[in-house]
C-alpha positions as a printed Julia matrix, in Angstrom:
78×3 Matrix{Float64}:
  -6.12   -5.03   10.37
  -9.65   -5.71   11.49
  -9.47   -8.7    13.79
 -13.22   -9.09   14.23
 -13.98  -10.11   10.65
 -10.53  -11.09    9.41
 -11.05   -8.76    6.43
  -9.24   -5.56    5.63
 -10.9    -2.43    7.0
 -12.97   -0.44    4.52
 -12.3     3.05    5.9
  -8.55    3.49    6.54
  -5.58    1.17    6.01
  -2.55    1.24    8.27
   0.87    0.21    6.99
   0.13   -3.35    8.14
  -3.14   -3.36    6.18
  -1.37   -2.1     3.06
   1.29   -4.81    3.37
  -1.4    -7.48    3.87
  -3.23   -6.24    0.76
  -0.07   -6.27   -1.35
   0.73   -9.79   -0.15
  -2.78  -10.98   -1.03
  -2.43   -9.32   -4.44
   0.7   -11.38   -5.11
   3.1    -8.45   -4.79
   4.47   -8.63   -1.24
   6.96   -6.0    -0.13
   8.64   -5.3     3.19
   7.73   -2.54    5.6
  11.03   -0.81    4.77
  10.31   -0.94    1.03
   6.84    0.55    1.55
   8.27    3.34    3.71
  10.91    4.06    1.05
   8.28    4.17   -1.71
   6.16    6.6     0.31
   9.11    8.84    1.21
  10.26    9.0    -2.44
   6.75    9.69   -3.74
   6.58    6.32   -5.52
   3.54    5.28   -3.46
   0.57    7.35   -2.37
   1.15    9.8     0.43
  -0.88    9.05    3.56
  -4.41   10.41    3.36
  -4.51   10.94    7.11
  -2.35   10.68   10.19
  -3.59    9.16   13.43
  -1.02   10.59   15.79
   2.26    9.49   14.21
   0.67    6.6    12.33
  -0.07    7.12    8.63
  -3.28    5.8     7.09
  -4.41    5.44    3.5
  -7.8     5.21    1.83
  -8.09    1.69    0.39
  -8.99    3.03   -3.06
  -5.74    5.02   -3.23
  -3.65    1.92   -2.51
  -5.68   -0.27   -4.89
  -5.31    2.3    -7.7
  -1.58    2.59   -7.04
  -1.17   -1.2    -7.07
  -3.11   -1.52  -10.33
  -0.91    1.06  -12.04
   2.48   -0.2   -10.78
   4.89   -1.2   -13.54
   5.98   -4.81  -13.27
   9.45   -6.2   -13.68
   9.98   -6.96  -17.38
   7.19   -4.64  -18.55
   7.87   -1.92  -21.12
   7.28    0.79  -18.48
   9.78   -0.8   -16.09
  12.43   -1.15  -18.79
  12.45    2.51  -19.84
């Protein structure tokens, strides 16, 4: 996460940035859960790799979060 401004970066999000965003959106998950979602194709695939570190475009994560079915919703029950 960007430590200079305290805000999330606008160009690429690391796993830590994604987890911080999800927590701020009221849907916190663990690092292991995020990794499982990505490996199963339930979350967006990384848009880029920096060495062995995956990175996502913020818009991809925001769109995914907005479309996630919630516990108790019709989509989650089917």
